[in-house]
MIROFI-7488 format. One record per atom (N, C-alpha, C): x, y, z; residue in three letters. Coordinates in steps of 0.05 Angstrom, whole numbers, padded with zeros to 5 digits, always signed. Atoms other than C-alpha are relative to their C-alpha. Example, Ala and Ser with C-alpha at 12.3 -4.5 7.8 and 13.67 -1.06 7.14 Angstrom:
BEGIN
+00018-00024+00000ALA/+00246-00090+00156ALA/+00018+00024+00000ALA/-00016-00024-00001SER/+00273-00021+00143SER/-00015+00022+00014SER/
// end
This chain:
BEGIN
+00020+00006+00022MET/+02409+01542+02209MET/-00026-00004+00007MET/+00026-00001-00008PHE/+02348+01523+02243PHE/-00012+00027+00010PHE/+00009-00028-00012THR/+02345+01593+02280THR/-00006+00015-00031THR/+00008-00013+00021THR/+02345+01622+02206THR/-00023-00006-00014THR/+00020+00012+00013PHE/+02295+01578+02176PHE/-00027+00004+00018PHE/+00024-00005-00014LYS/+02248+01588+02237LYS/-00004+00033-00004LYS/+00003-00031+00000SER/+02258+01665+02232SER/-00016+00004-00027SER/+00015-00006+00023LEU/+02238+01660+02159LEU/-00028-00008-00003LEU/+00024+00013-00001LEU/+02179+01615+02167LEU/-00020+00020+00017LEU/+00017-00022-00016LEU/+02156+01668+02221LEU/-00006+00023-00020LEU/+00006-00024+00015ASP/+02165+01724+02173ASP/-00021-00007-00026ASP/+00019+00010+00016VAL/+02126+01685+02119VAL/-00026-00001+00011VAL/+00021+00002-00015TRP/+02073+01670+02169TRP/-00014+00023+00002TRP/+00013-00029-00006ARG/+02063+01741+02187ARG/-00008+00015-00025ARG/+00010-00014+00024VAL/+02063+01770+02114VAL/-00030-00012-00010VAL/+00023+00016+00010TYR/+02012+01714+02098TYR/-00027+00010+00014TYR/+00019-00010-00014LEU/+01967+01731+02155LEU/-00004+00022-00003LEU/+00007-00027+00005THR/+01968+01804+02142THR/-00013+00001-00024THR/+00017+00000+00028LEU/+01944+01790+02068LEU/-00027-00011+00005LEU/+00029+00014-00004LEU/+01891+01743+02090LEU/-00021+00020+00013LEU/+00016-00022-00014LYS/+01863+01794+02136LYS/-00012+00022-00014LYS/+00006-00019+00017VAL/+01854+01839+02078VAL/-00016-00014-00021VAL/+00015+00009+00022MET/+01835+01794+02023MET/-00020-00013+00007MET/+00030+00014-00013VAL/+01784+01748+02058VAL/-00023+00013+00002VAL/+00019-00013-00004PRO/+01740+01801+02077PRO/-00009+00018-00027PRO/+00007-00011+00025ALA/+01747+01836+02007ALA/-00012-00017-00017ALA/+00007+00016+00017LEU/+01735+01774+01968LEU/-00030-00005+00008LEU/+00024+00006-00005ILE/+01670+01761+02006ILE/-00019+00025-00003ILE/+00012-00020+00012ILE/+01648+01832+01998ILE/-00006+00000-00032ILE/+00002+00002+00025VAL/+01659+01829+01927VAL/-00020-00018-00012VAL/+00017+00020+00008LYS/+01622+01765+01919LYS/-00034+00010+00005LYS/+00023-00009-00009ILE/+01562+01796+01955ILE/-00010+00019-00018ILE/+00006-00019+00018LEU/+01562+01853+01913LEU/-00010-00007-00028LEU/+00005+00009+00029ASP/+01564+01818+01849ASP/-00030-00017-00001ASP/+00029+00008-00002MET/+01503+01774+01875MET/-00024+00019+00002MET/+00019-00024+00001LEU/+01466+01837+01888LEU/-00005+00020-00023LEU/+00001-00014+00024GLY/+01477+01864+01822GLY/+00018+00023+00001GLY/-00017-00021-00001GLY/+01531+01911+01838GLY/+00020+00003-00027GLY/-00013-00003+00022THR/+01569+01894+01776THR/-00015+00010-00027THR/+00018-00010+00018GLN/+01511+01909+01735GLN/-00003+00033+00001GLN/+00006-00033-00005TRP/+01500+01978+01765TRP/+00025+00017-00002TRP/-00021-00009+00006LEU/+01571+01993+01756LEU/+00003+00003-00030LEU/+00001-00001+00032ALA/+01565+01976+01682ALA/-00017+00024-00009ALA/+00016-00017+00006LYS/+01509+02024+01675LYS/+00015+00030+00002LYS/-00014-00025-00007LEU/+01550+02081+01708LEU/+00023+00001-00024LEU/-00020-00001+00020LEU/+01606+02063+01657LEU/-00004+00001-00027LEU/+00007+00002+00026ALA/+01568+02053+01593ALA/+00000+00030-00012ALA/+00001-00031+00013PRO/+01558+02131+01573PRO/+00033+00006-00007PRO/-00031-00009+00006LEU/+01638+02140+01583LEU/+00015-00015-00021LEU/-00014+00014+00017MET/+01655+02083+01534MET/+00005+00012-00026MET/-00002-00012+00028SER/+01640+02126+01469SER/+00027+00017+00003SER/-00025-00017+00000LEU/+01698+02171+01493LEU/+00029-00010-00002LEU/-00023+00011+00007VAL/+01747+02117+01486VAL/-00001-00019-00022VAL/+00005+00009+00024GLY/+01717+02092+01425GLY/-00012-00032-00001GLY/+00015+00023-00009LEU/+01680+02032+01453LEU/-00029-00004+00001LEU/+00032+00004-00004PRO/+01612+02006+01450PRO/-00011-00001+00028PRO/+00006-00003-00025GLU/+01574+02019+01510GLU/-00003-00028+00014GLU/+00002+00030-00010GLU/+01566+01937+01522GLU/+00025-00005+00012GLU/-00028+00009-00008MET/+01643+01937+01538MET/-00001+00015+00030MET/-00003-00008-00028GLY/+01627+01976+01604GLY/-00007-00018+00019GLY/+00009+00025-00019LEU/+01599+01911+01633LEU/+00029-00017+00002LEU/-00027+00013+00000VAL/+01670+01880+01616VAL/+00013+00013+00014VAL/-00016-00019-00020TRP/+01706+01935+01650TRP/-00008-00003+00034TRP/+00010-00005-00025ALA/+01661+01936+01711ALA/+00005-00029+00012ALA/-00005+00023-00006THR/+01670+01862+01717THR/+00028-00005+00009THR/-00027+00008-00005ALA/+01744+01863+01714ALA/+00005+00020+00028ALA/-00005-00020-00019MET/+01744+01923+01763MET/-00008-00017+00027MET/+00012+00018-00027LEU/+01706+01881+01817LEU/+00011-00024+00007LEU/-00007+00030-00008THR/+01731+01813+01807THR/+00032+00000-00006THR/-00024+00004+00011ASN/+01790+01799+01761ASN/+00001+00000-00033ASN/-00006+00001+00027ILE/+01818+01798+01693ILE/-00017-00024-00017ILE/+00013+00024+00011TYR/+01799+01726+01681TYR/-00030+00003-00006TYR/+00028+00002+00000THR/+01723+01738+01697THR/-00010+00023-00020THR/+00008-00019+00018GLY/+01724+01806+01655GLY/+00001-00017-00028GLY/+00000+00009+00027MET/+01748+01765+01593MET/-00021-00018-00006MET/+00025+00017+00006ALA/+01691+01715+01603ALA/-00024+00014-00008ALA/+00021-00018+00010VAL/+01642+01769+01598VAL/+00004+00014-00026VAL/-00009-00006+00021TYR/+01681+01794+01540TYR/-00007-00021-00021TYR/+00005+00019+00021PHE/+01674+01728+01501PHE/-00029-00005+00001PHE/+00024+00004+00000ASP/+01599+01727+01519ASP/-00005+00021-00024ASP/+00008-00025+00020LEU/+01594+01796+01480LEU/+00010-00002-00028LEU/-00012-00007+00027ALA/+01642+01789+01424ALA/-00015-00014-00021ALA/+00016+00008+00021GLY/+01596+01752+01381GLY/-00018+00021-00012GLY/+00018-00018+00007ASP/+01547+01802+01379ASP/+00015+00033-00002ASP/-00010-00026+00007THR/+01593+01861+01385THR/+00030-00005-00005THR/-00027+00006+00006PRO/+01656+01849+01351PRO/+00020+00028-00003PRO/-00020-00023+00001LEU/+01716+01895+01358LEU/+00028-00005-00016LEU/-00022-00003+00015THR/+01778+01920+01321THR/+00025-00009+00020THR/-00024+00002-00011VAL/+01850+01906+01346VAL/+00002+00023+00015VAL/+00002-00023-00016ALA/+01850+01977+01367ALA/-00020+00003+00021ALA/+00020-00004-00018GLN/+01787+01974+01407GLN/+00004-00020+00023GLN/-00006+00020-00024VAL/+01809+01911+01445VAL/+00021+00007+00013VAL/-00024-00013-00018SER/+01877+01944+01462SER/-00008+00020+00017SER/+00012-00022-00021VAL/+01838+02000+01490VAL/-00014-00012+00021VAL/+00007+00007-00022LEU/+01796+01959+01530LEU/+00016-00022+00018LEU/-00022+00016-00012GLY/+01852+01914+01551GLY/+00019+00017+00017GLY/-00015-00024-00011ILE/+01893+01976+01572ILE/-00016+00006+00023ILE/+00020-00011-00026MET/+01831+01997+01619MET/+00000-00022+00020MET/+00003+00024-00015MET/+01826+01927+01644MET/+00026-00009+00018MET/-00026+00001-00010LEU/+01901+01924+01659LEU/+00006+00015+00025LEU/-00006-00021-00018LEU/+01903+01985+01695LEU/-00022-00003+00023LEU/+00020+00004-00023ALA/+01838+01974+01739ALA/-00012-00022+00000ALA/+00007+00029-00005HIS/+01822+01904+01759HIS/+00002-00006+00029HIS/-00003+00009-00028ALA/+01808+01868+01823ALA/+00003+00026+00019ALA/-00005-00019-00015LEU/+01804+01934+01856LEU/-00008+00000+00034LEU/+00007+00005-00027PRO/+01768+01912+01923PRO/+00026-00011+00013PRO/-00019+00018-00014VAL/+01825+01866+01938VAL/+00025+00013-00003VAL/-00023-00012+00003GLU/+01882+01900+01910GLU/+00008+00026+00012GLU/+00002-00023-00014GLY/+01861+01966+01937GLY/+00003-00003+00032GLY/-00002+00009-00033ALA/+01854+01933+02008ALA/+00028-00001+00005ALA/-00027+00008-00009VAL/+01925+01909+02005VAL/+00018+00020-00007VAL/-00011-00026+00002ALA/+01947+01977+01978ALA/-00002+00018+00023ALA/+00005-00019-00026LYS/+01914+02013+02036LYS/+00019-00007+00026LYS/-00016+00015-00018LEU/+01952+01962+02080LEU/+00031+00008+00002LEU/-00030-00005+00005SER/+02017+01985+02051SER/+00002+00031+00003SER/+00001-00028-00007GLY/+02000+02059+02062GLY/-00013+00018-00019GLY/+00016-00015+00026VAL/+01962+02081+01997VAL/-00032-00001+00005VAL/+00024+00002-00006SER/+01892+02101+02016SER/-00019-00003-00028SER/+00017+00003+00023TRP/+01831+02086+01973TRP/-00005+00026-00017TRP/+00001-00026+00007ARG/+01828+02160+01962ARG/+00020+00005-00026ARG/-00019-00004+00018VAL/+01891+02154+01919VAL/+00000-00022-00021VAL/+00006+00025+00020THR/+01881+02078+01889THR/-00020+00006-00018THR/+00022+00005+00014LEU/+01815+02089+01860LEU/+00007+00024-00025LEU/-00004-00014+00025PRO/+01828+02152+01819PRO/+00026-00003-00014PRO/-00024+00002+00015LEU/+01899+02134+01803LEU/-00004-00022-00019LEU/+00001+00023+00015ARG/+01880+02066+01774ARG/-00028+00005-00019ARG/+00021+00001+00017ILE/+01810+02076+01745ILE/+00002+00029-00021ILE/-00008-00024+00013GLY/+01827+02152+01726GLY/+00022-00006-00022GLY/-00023+00007+00021GLY/+01894+02126+01695GLY/-00010-00022-00020GLY/+00011+00018+00019GLY/+01858+02068+01659GLY/-00016+00019-00022GLY/+00015-00018+00021PHE/+01808+02118+01623PHE/+00018+00018-00008PHE/-00021-00020+00016ILE/+01861+02169+01610ILE/+00017-00012-00020ILE/-00014+00012+00021LEU/+01906+02121+01578LEU/-00016-00014-00026LEU/+00017+00009+00015GLY/+01847+02088+01542GLY/-00005+00019-00019GLY/+00008-00021+00022MET/+01832+02155+01510MET/+00022+00010-00016MET/-00021-00001+00014ILE/+01902+02166+01493ILE/+00005-00019-00024ILE/-00005+00023+00019ALA/+01912+02101+01458ALA/-00024+00005-00022ALA/+00016-00005+00017ASN/+01848+02109+01424ASN/+00000+00024-00019ASN/-00012-00023+00018GLN/+01869+02177+01394GLN/+00020-00006-00019GLN/-00020+00010+00018VAL/+01931+02148+01372VAL/-00007-00019-00022VAL/+00011+00022+00017TYR/+01898+02087+01338TYR/-00016+00015-00027TYR/+00017-00014+00019GLN/+01848+02136+01306GLN/+00015+00020-00021GLN/-00015-00020+00014LEU/+01898+02189+01281LEU/+00020-00018-00021LEU/-00022+00016+00016GLY/+01947+02136+01251GLY/-00015-00019-00015GLY/+00011+00021+00012ASN/+01891+02091+01228ASN/+00015-00028-00001ASN/-00015+00025-00006TRP/+01929+02034+01258TRP/-00021-00020+00014TRP/+00014+00028-00012GLN/+01903+01962+01277GLN/-00027+00005-00004GLN/+00028-00006+00004GLN/+01833+01977+01249GLN/-00012-00030-00011GLN/+00007+00026+00006GLN/+01830+01901+01229GLN/-00016-00012+00023GLN/+00013+00013-00021PRO/+01784+01855+01265PRO/+00018-00016+00015PRO/-00015+00014-00017ALA/+01810+01826+01328ALA/-00006-00031-00004ALA/+00000+00029-00003VAL/+01820+01750+01333VAL/+00006-00010+00022VAL/+00002+00011-00032ILE/+01807+01719+01398ILE/+00020-00032-00003ILE/-00017+00021+00003VAL/+01866+01670+01403VAL/-00011-00031+00019VAL/+00008+00023-00015TRP/+01836+01628+01460TRP/-00022+00007+00021TRP/+00025-00001-00014GLN/+01769+01618+01499GLN/-00002-00017+00024GLN/-00001+00016-00022PRO/+01767+01592+01567PRO/-00030-00016+00000PRO/+00024+00014-00007THR/+01711+01541+01590THR/-00014+00016+00020THR/+00016-00019-00016PRO/+01654+01573+01625PRO/+00004-00016+00028PRO/-00004+00008-00029ALA/+01667+01570+01702ALA/-00028-00002+00010ALA/+00024-00001-00013SER/+01610+01543+01748SER/-00005+00023+00019SER/+00007-00028-00017SER/+01573+01598+01783SER/-00012-00006+00030SER/+00006+00007-00029SER/+01557+01554+01844SER/+00013+00016+00024SER/-00014-00008-00023LEU/+01571+01582+01914LEU/+00019-00018+00007LEU/-00018+00016-00010PHE/+01610+01523+01932PHE/+00023-00001-00014PHE/-00026-00006+00022ASP/+01655+01523+01868ASP/+00014+00025+00002ASP/-00016-00029-00012TRP/+01670+01597+01886TRP/+00016-00004+00020TRP/-00012+00002-00022THR/+01684+01580+01952THR/+00027-00019-00001THR/-00021+00016+00003MET/+01729+01521+01936MET/+00025+00016-00014MET/-00019-00013+00013ALA/+01764+01564+01883ALA/+00017+00019+00018ALA/-00014-00024-00017GLN/+01782+01621+01932GLN/+00019-00013+00024GLN/-00015+00020-00016LEU/+01807+01567+01983LEU/+00029-00008-00010LEU/-00019+00007+00017SER/+01849+01542+01932SER/+00022+00020-00003SER/-00018-00027+00007MET/+01881+01609+01912MET/+00014+00011+00025MET/-00009-00006-00026LEU/+01887+01630+01985LEU/+00020-00019+00012LEU/-00014+00020-00012PHE/+01921+01566+02007PHE/+00028+00004-00019PHE/-00025+00000+00015SER/+01975+01572+01946SER/+00013+00024+00003SER/-00014-00028-00009ILE/+01990+01646+01967ILE/+00022-00006+00018ILE/-00025+00004-00021PHE/+02030+01619+02028PHE/+00021-00010-00010PHE/-00022+00010+00014PHE/+02073+01577+01982PHE/+00018+00021-00015PHE/-00014-00017+00014ILE/+02086+01634+01934ILE/+00017+00023+00015ILE/-00012-00022-00015ILE/+02101+01685+01989ILE/+00025-00011+00013ILE/-00024+00017-00014ALA/+02152+01629+02019ALA/+00022+00005-00015ALA/-00021-00001+00026ALA/+02184+01622+01951ALA/+00012+00030-00003ALA/-00008-00028+00006LEU/+02188+01697+01942LEU/+00022+00010+00018LEU/-00017-00010-00020MET/+02219+01710+02010MET/+00026-00014+00003MET/-00019+00015+00000ILE/+02271+01658+02004ILE/+00010+00005-00024ILE/-00019-00014+00025LEU/+02289+01685+01931LEU/+00010+00027+00005LEU/-00013-00029-00004MET/+02299+01754+01959MET/+00022-00001+00021MET/-00023+00002-00020ARG/+02341+01728+02016ARG/+00031-00010-00018ARG/-00024+00009+00016LEU/+02383+01688+01963LEU/+00015+00017-00017LEU/-00010-00017+00016LEU/+02392+01746+01917LEU/+00015+00019+00017LEU/-00021-00020-00015LYS/+02421+01788+01974LYS/+00019-00015+00010LYS/-00028+00014-00010TRP/+02466+01732+01998TRP/+00016-00003-00025TRP/-00021+00006+00025CYS/+02494+01720+01924CYS/+00007+00025-00009CYS/-00005-00029+00010GLY/+02500+01797+01915GLY/-00015+00003-00026GLY/+00012-00007+00021ILE/+02453+01794+01859ILE/-00019+00024+00004ILE/+00017-00027-00010GLU/+02409+01847+01899GLU/+00014+00023-00012GLU/-00017-00025+00007LYS/+02465+01896+01889LYS/+00004+00009-00031LYS/+00000+00001+00025LEU/+02471+01882+01814LEU/-00028+00011-00011LEU/+00025-00010+00012MET/+02398+01890+01802MET/-00007+00029+00011MET/-00001-00028-00010GLN/+02402+01954+01844GLN/+00010+00022-00022GLN/-00016-00016+00017THR/+02454+01982+01797THR/-00011+00001-00025THR/+00009-00002+00025LEU/+02422+01962+01733LEU/-00030+00017-00002LEU/+00025-00017-00001LEU/+02350+01992+01755LEU/+00007+00030+00009LEU/+00000-00019-00016SER/+02382+02051+01793SER/-00008+00026-00021SER/+00005-00024+00018PRO/+02374+02102+01730PRO/-00030+00002+00001PRO/+00029+00001-00001PHE/+02299+02083+01729PHE/-00012+00006+00029PHE/+00011-00005-00028LEU/+02289+02085+01802LEU/+00009+00029+00011LEU/-00006-00028-00009LYS/+02327+02153+01806LYS/-00013+00018-00014LYS/+00025-00019+00017ALA/+02278+02184+01753ALA/-00018+00001+00018ALA/+00030-00003-00013LEU/+02221+02167+01796LEU/+00008+00008+00035LEU/-00007-00012-00025THR/+02260+02190+01859THR/-00004-00025+00021THR/+00007+00021-00018ILE/+02248+02118+01892ILE/+00030-00008+00009ILE/-00019+00010-00010GLY/+02300+02088+01937GLY/+00008-00023-00009GLY/-00013+00024+00013LYS/+02344+02032+01910LYS/-00009-00026+00014LYS/+00005+00025-00023GLU/+02322+01987+01974GLU/-00027-00012-00014GLU/+00022+00011+00005THR/+02255+01979+01938THR/+00007-00019-00028THR/-00006+00015+00028THR/+02288+01945+01872THR/-00011-00029-00003THR/+00005+00025+00000ASN/+02276+01871+01889ASN/-00033-00001+00001ASN/+00029+00000-00001VAL/+02201+01884+01908VAL/-00012+00008-00019VAL/+00009-00014+00025CYS/+02186+01930+01849CYS/-00001-00023-00022CYS/-00006+00018+00026VAL/+02218+01872+01800VAL/-00024-00025+00009VAL/+00018+00023-00008ILE/+02173+01817+01839ILE/-00030+00009-00007ILE/+00027-00007+00010GLY/+02109+01861+01834GLY/-00004+00002-00027GLY/+00001-00007+00030LEU/+02124+01881+01762LEU/-00007-00029-00013LEU/+00002+00026+00013VAL/+02128+01807+01747VAL/-00025-00018+00012VAL/+00020+00020-00013LEU/+02080+01770+01794LEU/-00023+00017+00011LEU/+00025-00017-00001GLY/+02030+01827+01812GLY/-00001+00015+00030GLY/+00002-00020-00020LEU/+02012+01882+01861LEU/+00001-00016+00031LEU/+00001+00008-00025SER/+01991+01838+01922SER/+00023-00011+00011SER/-00026+00013-00007PHE/+02055+01798+01924PHE/+00020+00021+00006PHE/-00018-00021-00006GLY/+02098+01861+01919GLY/-00007+00018+00023GLY/+00008-00017-00019ALA/+02060+01902+01965ALA/-00003-00013+00027ALA/-00005+00020-00024GLY/+02057+01841+02013GLY/+00031+00001+00016GLY/-00026+00001-00009LEU/+02133+01840+02013LEU/+00009+00028+00010LEU/+00000-00028-00004LEU/+02133+01917+02019LEU/-00005+00001+00029LEU/+00009-00003-00024ILE/+02097+01907+02083ILE/+00021-00006+00021ILE/-00020+00014-00021ASP/+02152+01863+02111ASP/+00028+00016+00003ASP/-00022-00019+00000GLU/+02206+01909+02090GLU/-00001+00023+00014GLU/+00005-00025-00018ALA/+02175+01966+02121ALA/+00001-00005+00027ALA/-00002+00006-00024ARG/+02169+01931+02187ARG/+00033+00000+00011ARG/-00031+00002-00006THR/+02247+01924+02183THR/+00013+00027-00003THR/-00012-00027+00006GLY/+02253+02000+02168GLY/+00021+00004-00019GLY/-00018-00004+00025ARG/+02295+01991+02106ARG/-00011+00012-00016ARG/+00011-00009+00019ILE/+02245+02022+02064ILE/-00015+00028+00011ILE/+00015-00022-00012SER/+02220+02093+02078SER/-00032+00000-00009SER/+00026-00003+00007LYS/+02143+02109+02077LYS/-00004+00012-00027LYS/+00005-00014+00026ARG/+02150+02156+02017ARG/+00008-00020-00024ARG/-00005+00021+00019ASP/+02186+02100+01978ASP/-00019-00022-00006ASP/+00025+00023-00006ILE/+02131+02047+01997ILE/-00022+00015-00013ILE/+00022-00012+00013PHE/+02079+02095+01976PHE/+00005+00004-00031PHE/-00005-00006+00032LEU/+02107+02113+01901LEU/+00003-00031-00007LEU/-00005+00031+00011ALA/+02129+02035+01895ALA/-00029-00012-00004ALA/+00027+00012-00002VAL/+02056+02015+01912VAL/-00017+00014-00019VAL/+00015-00020+00024CYS/+02027+02068+01863CYS/+00011-00008-00025CYS/-00013+00003+00025PHE/+02075+02047+01809PHE/-00010-00025-00005PHE/+00009+00031+00011LEU/+02055+01972+01816LEU/-00030+00001-00001LEU/+00025+00003+00007GLY/+01982+01993+01815GLY/-00005+00003-00027GLY/+00000-00006+00028LEU/+01993+02021+01744LEU/+00011-00022-00019LEU/-00018+00019+00019ALA/+02046+01967+01720ALA/+00007-00026+00020ALA/-00012+00029-00016HIS/+02046+01894+01755HIS/-00011-00018-00017HIS/+00010+00028+00007SER/+02037+01824+01739SER/+00002+00006-00038SER/+00003-00013+00028VAL/+02065+01850+01667VAL/+00008-00026-00022VAL/-00001+00023+00020ILE/+02074+01776+01637ILE/-00024-00014+00002ILE/+00023+00014-00001GLU/+02015+01738+01660GLU/-00024+00016-00012GLU/+00020-00018+00012ASP/+01962+01794+01652ASP/-00001+00010-00029ASP/-00001-00005+00031THR/+01992+01814+01585THR/-00005-00018-00015THR/+00002+00023+00018ILE/+01993+01748+01556ILE/-00034-00002+00001ILE/+00032+00005+00001LEU/+01914+01742+01578LEU/-00013+00024-00018LEU/+00017-00019+00020ILE/+01896+01811+01539ILE/+00011-00008-00029ILE/-00010+00008+00023LEU/+01940+01788+01482LEU/-00019-00023-00009LEU/+00018+00025+00011LEU/+01893+01722+01479LEU/-00023+00015-00012LEU/+00025-00009+00014LEU/+01833+01770+01463LEU/+00005+00020-00027LEU/-00007-00016+00026GLY/+01873+01802+01406GLY/+00007+00024-00005GLY/-00012-00029-00006ALA/+01904+01862+01431ALA/+00025+00006-00013ALA/-00023-00008+00006ASP/+01964+01901+01411ASP/+00022+00001+00016ASP/-00021+00000-00022LEU/+02027+01881+01447LEU/+00011+00030+00009LEU/-00016-00025-00007MET/+02060+01952+01439MET/-00021+00017+00021MET/+00015-00019-00019SER/+02000+01992+01476SER/-00004-00012+00025SER/+00009+00014-00024ILE/+01983+01941+01529ILE/+00025-00010+00016ILE/-00025+00002-00016LEU/+02056+01928+01551LEU/+00017+00028+00000LEU/-00019-00020-00003TRP/+02101+01984+01530TRP/-00015+00028+00011TRP/+00015-00023-00009GLY/+02048+02036+01532GLY/-00007+00002+00029GLY/+00008+00000-00025ARG/+02025+02018+01600ARG/+00022+00003+00020ARG/-00023-00008-00014LEU/+02097+02018+01626LEU/+00010+00028+00000LEU/-00012-00028+00002LEU/+02117+02084+01598LEU/-00023+00018+00014LEU/+00016-00017-00015PHE/+02047+02114+01625PHE/+00006-00002+00027PHE/-00005+00002-00029GLY/+02061+02088+01693GLY/+00026+00015+00011GLY/-00028-00013-00008PHE/+02132+02113+01692PHE/-00006+00035+00004PHE/+00002-00031+00004ILE/+02111+02185+01672ILE/-00018+00010+00026ILE/+00018-00006-00019VAL/+02051+02186+01723VAL/+00014-00005+00024VAL/-00013+00000-00028ILE/+02096+02162+01782ILE/+00022+00023+00002ILE/-00022-00020-00001ALA/+02153+02209+01762ALA/-00012+00029+00008ALA/+00015-00023-00015ILE/+02103+02269+01768ILE/-00012-00003+00027ILE/+00006+00001-00028LEU/+02075+02243+01830LEU/+00018+00002+00021LEU/-00026+00001-00023ALA/+02143+02236+01865ALA/+00004+00028+00001ALA/-00003-00027-00005ARG/+02158+02305+01844ARG/-00019+00021+00013ARG/+00021-00011-00016CYS/+02094+02330+01871CYS/+00002-00004+00027CYS/+00000+00011-00030ILE/+02104+02297+01940ILE/+00030+00013+00008ILE/-00023-00011-00006LYS/+02174+02324+01938LYS/-00001+00033+00006LYS/+00010-00028+00000GLN/+02151+02395+01925GLN/-00015+00008+00025GLN/+00017-00006-00018GLU/+02096+02389+01978GLU/+00015+00001+00028GLU/-00018+00003-00023SER/+02150+02363+02030SER/+00018+00024+00003SER/-00016-00020-00002THR/+02192+02420+02015THR/-00008+00024+00010THR/+00021-00024-00005SER/+02140+02473+02020SER/-00008+00001+00029SER/+00009+00004-00032CYS/+02120+02444+02089CYS/+00024+00006+00018CYS/-00027-00003-00017SER/+02194+02444+02113SER/+00006+00032+00004SER/-00006-00027-00001SER/+02200+02518+02092SER/-00019+00017+00018SER/+00020-00010-00025THR/+02133+02534+02133THR/+00009-00004+00024THR/-00007+00010-00029GLU/+02158+02502+02191GLU/+00025+00018+00007GLU/-00020-00014-00005THR/+02224+02536+02189THR/-00004+00029+00005THR/+00003-00022+00000SER/+02196+02602+02177SER/-00019+00007+00027SER/
// end
């Protein structure tokens, strides 16, 4: 019993340290960039593109903020702009989709890289994916003349302090809590395996994973990533990869999928609070992620097949 507990604690500590080595530098770099005006600069680059998704140029600042920091901060910027630039439900839904697919990129991108997904894949996949799905959603709303009523903001957070001390304390609190979340997740994964629920989940999700050509060994991690977020899902994938239970290809595809569709409960609720349409920000995002990864999986399979044929010849 003691040996099992000690082994679990060491595994938790190893995953936690791995994430810290990536997240701490990323958080510091993002804060420095923000203080130097990096968010404003990115917003200027995005502003001309906003018309292509049916949004005012000002919304470029909202998306830029979410990209560099997180959805909460992006929401705060949106609340500041909403009074002067009111949006329809359709427009808020489009903006929400883009924020959901591309947010916290420095931190989540660094974690993805540690899992084997390079920046060259993460940035085009998530930013490009967010923009493409935003354009598709905008066209669907326009053609059907759906959700054109003014969006109603359900909840507005109190403004957060901008002092460096408060920011530091908030980050330390977040990083401290991650250890206990990882511990709980790893205990849960072992319990699921011990109780046989892991096999049941694999059976239920096997058609979905088979369509994506992802091994069933990723089932638990994908579920955790979908519910809790990419960083936790990728962190657990790193631990699973160390044991050799999951192939590099499956890890790559799983992390790419989680990049497009993760934290589907919390993040979806946050965007709903802006007055968005549930159909597009949840089901539209999941369907888009499924289609993109299914295509990516087949491209990787074809590339591997062609390489094998070349070596044989």
